[in-house]
N, C-alpha and C positions, 0 to 999 in steps of 0.2 A: 858810467857806459862801460859795461863787459867786454874786451876786445882780447885779440891776440894779432900780432902786427903790429906795424908801423900804421900811425894817423897823421891823417893828410887833411888840417883844418881850411878848408874853402877859403878864410879870410885872408891867409897865408899865401894864395896866390892872387890877392888883388880885389877878394869880393866886398862887398860895403854893406851888403842886407842893412837899406834903409828904404827900399821897398821903392827908389825912384832909377837908381840905375840898373842898368842892365849885367846881372851876374854868371851871364849864361856860360860866357870865357873864361871865366876866373874857375865856373865852376869842372866844365871839363879839361882844364886845366888838372886840374887835381885830383880828377875820374882818372887822365892819364899816366900821371907821377904815381900815383898809386899801383898802376897796372906796371907799370913798365917795373916796379921794384918790386915787382912779383905776385902783388895783392898786399891791401890794408883795409883801412876804415876811410874813407871820407867822410870829415864831420863839417856839422854844421850847428854853431852854436846859436844861442838865440839873437833872433832881428828878420826880416824880412827881405829874401831872396829873391828878385823880380828876375824871371828865367825865360830865353825860349828852350830849343830844344836844348834837351841834357843825353848825353850817350853814356850808356850802362858801357863795363866792362867785366870782361871776366875775372875772377877772384876778387872783387871790389866789393865793398859793403858801404851802401850808403846811411850815413846814422842820424837823425833828426833828434837835435835833441830838445827838452823841453823849450817851450817857445819859440821855437824855429817856427818858421812857415815858408815853403816853395812857393812864390806868385807867379799864377801863369800871366805872362803880358800879353797884352791884344796885337803887336805889332805882328805883322805877317812875314816883317824882314827875319826875323829873330829865329823862325820854324825850317826844318827840315822841309822841302818838297814832298810830298805821296810821290812814293814809287811808282814804276807802271808795273800792272799787274794783266796778264794775259787773261787771267781766271775771273774778272772782276765782274761778269754776266752772270755769275752762279749763285751771288749772295751779295748783300746789302755794300753801297760805296765802303763805309764806314768800316768794316769789316776787312774789304782789300788790300790796302793801302796802310801801312805802321808807319813810318816815319815823321807824321808831320802831328808829331806827338810833342808832350810836354819831355818825360821822361821814357827814352824806348834801348832795348836793348836786342839784339839778333846774334841768333848762332854762336850764343856764351854758357860759360859755365861757373859755378859755385857764384852767384850773383844774391845779393838782399838786400832789401830797403827795409830800416829798424828804427824802432826809437818814440817817444811819445808825439814829437811833433808833427804839422801839418803841410801838405798841400793842397795848396788854392787854386783852382783849377780855372780862377775868375775870368782870363782872358779866350780861354778856348769854348768851340762854339757847340751846338748841341748836335750839327749838322753840317753834311756840305755834297754838294752837287761835284762833279768831276771838271777840275781848273779850266779855264780858257785860256789859250796859248798867253806866255808871258804875265798872268796872272799869279799870283804868289796869295795864299791863303796862311788864316791864323789854324794853330794847332786845334784839333778837336778829343783827344783823348791825354788823358792826364798820364799811365801807366801800358807800355806797350811790352809784351815780352812776347817774341817771336822763336821756335825751337832751341829754345835754352832749354838747358837742366842744372838740375840741384840748386831749384831758388825756394828764398826768404823771404815771405813779407810778413813782416810782423808787430804789431804795435801803434801804428801811427794812424794818424786822421785823413780823412778825405772829402775836402768843399767843393762842390760844383765840378766836376769831374769831366764835362763835357760828354762828350756820346757815351765813351766807357772810362771810368773810374779806372777799370784794371780790365786791359784788353789781354789774354793768354791765349795764344794760338801754336799748336802742335810742340808744347812744353811737356816734361817728362822732370817728375820727382819735386811736385813744387808741395810747400807749406806756407795755407796762406793762416793767419791767425790774431787774433784781439786787434783784427780792427775795426775803426768806424768810421763809416762812409754815407755822406748826408748830400745825395747829389743831383744833378737836373737831366739825367738821364738813367743809361742802363749801373749798376754797381761794380758786380765784377760778370764779366764772361768766359768762359773757361769754355776753349775750342779744340776740340780733336789733341786734348790734353792726357796724358797718361799717366798715372800715380801719384794723383794729386787730394791734399787734406785740408780742408777748410773746417776750424772750429771759431767760436769763440767771439765770432763777428756779429756786426749789427750792422743793416743795411736800410738805410731808407732812403727809397727812389720813388717819389709818385708820380712820376712822368714817364717810368720803362720800368723795365723788371729789374729786381734786388739781385739775387745770386741765379746767375742762367749757364744752363749747360747746352752746349752748341757744338755742330760737328758740318764745317760745311766744304767748300771747295778752295780755299784762297791759296792755300799752299799747293796748288796744281795735282791735288791726287785725294781723296775718302782716307780718314781718317777719324777712329771710333775716338771719343771721352769716355775712358778706360780705367777702370779700377781706382774707385773716386767715392771718398768721405763727407760730409758735410753732418758736423755735429755742433749740437748749442747753439746755433746762432736764431739770430729774430731778424726778422722785414718788414718793410713798413708802408705808409702811403705818405705821412703825414708833408704839410708842406715843406720843400725844401728850405734847408737851414734851420727846421726848429725843432731837430733830433739832437745837432751839437750844443745849439744855445740852452738845450734841456726844456721849453717849453712845448715842443708836442702841437702844434696845433694843428688845425683843420677847417683854416679860413680858405683856402682855395676853390674855388667855384670849379667844377668840372664840367662838360659837356654829356647833355644826359641820353646818349645817342650813339649806335656804333660802338668802333673799336674803344672810343676815347671817355669812353663811360665810366667816371669814379679814379679815384688813384690807383696804379699797377703794382709796385713795389712788391711783388710776388719770387715766389722760387716758382721756377721753369726749366724742362727740358724743351729743346728748340730755339726760334723755329725753325736756322739752319740745321737741318738734316742730313747729311749727304752720306758721313761715315759712320755714323749708326754712336747707341751709350750702351756700355756692358760693365755689368760687373759694380754696379755702383750704390753706396746704402748713405740712407739721410736718416737721424735720428734728434731728439731734443729742437726741434725748432719752435718758433713763436711766431704767427702772423697778425700781425694788429693793420689795420685800417685799409687793406690794398687788397689786390686779390688773390683767388687759390693756389694751389697746388696743380701745376701744370705738366703732362708730361706728353712731348708732343714727336712724333716724325712723318715728316710729309713728304722726302726729299729722297727717298729708296733705300734707304740705309734701316737696320735692325735696332731696333729698342727692347733690349733682355735684359732678364736678371738683375733684377732692382729693388733692394726694400724699404720699407720707408715705415719709418713707427715712431709712435712719442710725439704728435703735432696737436698744438693748440692755435688753435684761428678766433679771431672776434673780429667783430664788424666789417664782414666778408663783400666784396666788391661784384665776382660774378660769381663762376661754378668754384665751392669750395674744394671739390675734384673733377679733374680736368684729364682724361685719358684720348687722345687723338692719334687715332694713325689714317694718315690721307693720301693723293696720289697727283701735288703739287708738282713732281719731280722738275723744280729748278737744278739742273744738272745737267753732264753730256749727253750726247744723242746716247740713245739705249738705256735709261734710267728705267726702272723699274721699280714698282711700288715695295715699299718696306715690309717689314712685319714688327709688330711688340706685343712682347709675348711673358711669359714670366715675371708678373708684379704683384707685390706683397705689401698691401699698406696696413696696418693695424694702430689700437692704439689712437685715434684720431679725436679730438672735442672740438666744434665747431658751433659759437653762437651767433646770429643773429645773419645769415650768410642771405647776399642778393634772393629777391622774392621771383625776378623774372627766369632764373637760372636755375636748373638742380642740378646735381654733379652730374656730369656726362663721359659715359664712356660710350667711344661711337669709333667705329671703322666705316670699310666703304664697300659698295658692292665689289662680293667676289674676294674681299679681303677683310677677314677677322681677326680684330685684337684676341690673342688667347691666353686662358692661364693665367686667370687674376684670382687672386685671395682677398676679399677685404674683411677684418677681422677688430672688435671692440672699437666699434664707429658712433658717436653720436651727434647728430646736427640738427643745431636746429634753425630753421629759414625764418626768415623774416615773414612769408606770409602775405594773405591779401589776391591769389590768383584765383582767375573767373572761370566760367565754364566753356566759357569762347576760347580762352586759351589750353582749357584739357581736348580739345577738339583737334589743336593745329599739329600740322606734318610738319616737322621741320626739316631744310632744303638738305639733300646730300650734301651739297658744297664742297665735293671731291679737288679739286683742285684748287680752294680755293687756300686762302691765309687761315693758320689754326689759332683760333680766338672764340672759346664763348657762343661771343654775343653774333656772330655771322650766320648760328645757327637760329639766332632769334630766339623767342622764349619759348620756354620748352613748356609740354602737354602735362608733365610731372613735375610736382614739387619737391620731392626726393630726387628721386634718382632714373636715367634715362638711360636705356641701354638698348646699344644696336650695332649691328653685324659684330656678335661678340660669341664665341668659343670657347664655352671652359670658365663660367664663373662664377666663386660662391663668394654669399654673405653670412657673413655669423658676427650673433652678439654685435647686430646693426641696429640704431634706434633713428626714425626721423620723426621730425614734429614741428611744427610752424606757431608763432607769436601770436598771428592773423590770422584768422580765418582765412585757408583754402579751399579752395573748389575743384583743386586737380587732383588725381589720383598721387600718390607716392612711388608707385614706381610701375613707369611704360618700360617693358619689353618688346622690340620687335627685329624680327629677325634675329634670334638670339639659339644655339647651340649647346643644353648643357648647363641649366643653372640651379643652382640649390643654393637656395634661404634658408637655413638654420636660427630659430631664436631671434625673429626680427621682429620688432616692434614700430608699429609707424601710424601716427593721428591719423584721424582721417575724419570730414564729417561727413553729417548724415546725407546718405542716398548717392555718397561717390565711394567707390569700390578703390581697395587698398590699390589690385594689381589690374593693371592692361597688360592683355599678351595678343602680339599679332606674328604671325608665323614661326611660331618657335615650337622649340624642341626638347625633350627629356627635361621638362621642368619639374622642381621639387621645393617643398614648402613644407618646413616641419618644427615643434615645437614652437609655434610663435600666436603669443596670444591674440585672441580676437579672429584668428585664422583659420582652418578647419586644416588637419593635415592635408594635402593635397597632392598628387604626383598624375603629369600628365604625358604621355607621349607625343605627342601631336596636338598641335593648335592652331587652328588658320586664327581665330578670331575669338576673346573670353577675356570677362570681366569679373572679378570676383573682390 
């Protein structure tokens, strides 16, 4: 263990580490002592530390040695009660309350959780409603950091982290590196944070999102997720626990309809989106047996200046690429529809994407997604679409929850573009593994669409493009498709 400053072994403060005796009091005494000394490292040697709420402090590092486990108890009395939040109607319960957690810190600086040990949220619950008077609840989050700065989370693993393995809200200057998270709901939610670096993390979360950027109203004001990098990570939806034990099983049976179809496990912006997303870059991410990349803003905020590159995906359970601007507008009175613009996605390979949902880029009437460029993208869809599906008209669902399945089966197998202004597809190729009778591309209410060097498999008698209410359309240097420029189109297939 590399460290500077004094070390405070929790066993020296009475921790038993036998997995039976509750060690929360001893752990918190060690943290308090380190803080009182001006800072230091709180050390967990090998053993299992049964615990309720652990209170982080400024200038204190938690170090989990190899063979050490912090085990969440299922005793409600061991957890701090959820604090009141007058803004809780604007986001889900889990986002609105922070202290009903295994490990939490608020308004701190210089905080670290380090080391190759494990946090096992065995006693945590996956969801909660507001408690009744006099009712105590088990914690529902593994790690919570609220309005902290200078934070480092590195090298440990999390098993079954409850509603959130990591919930970071309103934090600045955070490094998250080399974590292995195998959890029963969200992996990490980075909410209204600035200057965040996420690298070399593996997140398996079959029942919810893996790495998720959000910007809710839980702080009582809107604050963007801003200046964020995500690099060299993997997200997946294997059965819970089978990432950490190395078996990578896919035995779980999922509901085949609605938002619960298939594992989740993806990288996503949204769905909480009051403050927006700005100046974000994502590179070198592997998606395996999970949902696809999702960028969403539906609660009045801006999503802008995003670059995403070097992505590989296999066995994708809904849209490989999903960009959604909506008007749910869950926020204070007067909240207006936001904007989604200046997004670049490049160097993407997808194999065996869900046949029901093409990639989707969709705004809502009166609010276009703007200035999107897709380049060097290769997508193999599972195929199997029918002529009846090709005739479908997806609902607008302006105020709905942003999820590809809520729009239903798509009339295109490759890309469905609606309410978009200024989009380019360069060196994009789509095909299917099983015959599909839908067109590759459907454009509806699109202004300014340039397709260059695009390749698309299509069945005999099935058009490559279907255009509805399209302006300033061009396709060039695309094999099997004549160069075409159209100023205004009401309805056209070719």
